[in-house]
N, C-alpha and C positions, 0 to 999 in steps of 0.2 A: 273321598266318604261316597262316592258313587262305587266303588269297586263293593264297601264294605255293607251298604243297602241291598245289591246285587246279592251280596250273600245269604243275607237276613231272609231277601223274599223267594232266593231260592230254596233255602229251607223250611221255611214256613210253607210253601206247595207242596216241597216233598212229603211234610209231615200230615199235609192236611189229603191228601191222595191216601197215604197211610193211615189215617182216617181212616178216612170212609171207606176204603179197604174191610179194615177192623168193625164196621156196619154204625160207627157214629158219624152218620153223615152232616149233622148240624156241624159240628165240630171242625168238622173236616173242609165243608165247603165254606165257613168262617176263616179259616185258616188261608184255605186261599184269597180267597177276595180278598183279606190285609194283605198276601205277599205279591198280589197283582199291583194296590195300590203303593206301597211302598216299591216297589221295583222302577230301578231307571227306565226304563222300557217301556212303561205302563203308567198311569194316570198316576203321580207321586204327589202324595199329601205334603210334601216337605218342598214344592213349588209352589211358589205363591201366587196366586190369580186376582189382578187389579179390577176395580169395577169397570177398566174402561177394556179389560180382554173380555167382561163376563159380556160386556152387550155388542162386543163384535162378536161374541159366539153364537149369543140368541139372535146376532141379526143376521148369521150366515142360515136360521133355520128356515124353511120355506112355512108360508102365510095360512092359516087354516084354510082362506079362502082360495089356495091354492090347491090343497088336500081333495078338495070338494069336485068328485065331475058329474 
C-alpha cells in the first residue's frame, strides 16, 4: 500500500511541475501539495493522529513568552 501511495505522490508532483511550467501555477501548486500530503515520506493524510499525539505536538512548541526577547 505504501508503494502505491508513493507512486501516486510521485505522479502528482511531476504533473504539478509540468502544470507550473505550462503556466497553470495554482493547479500545479495544488497538485504538488496533494502529492506531498499523500506521499509516505511526507505528512500522510492516511496516518491518523490521536488527540493525545496532537497535545504532545503542541506541547513541543515554544511558548509565546519565550519568543519575546
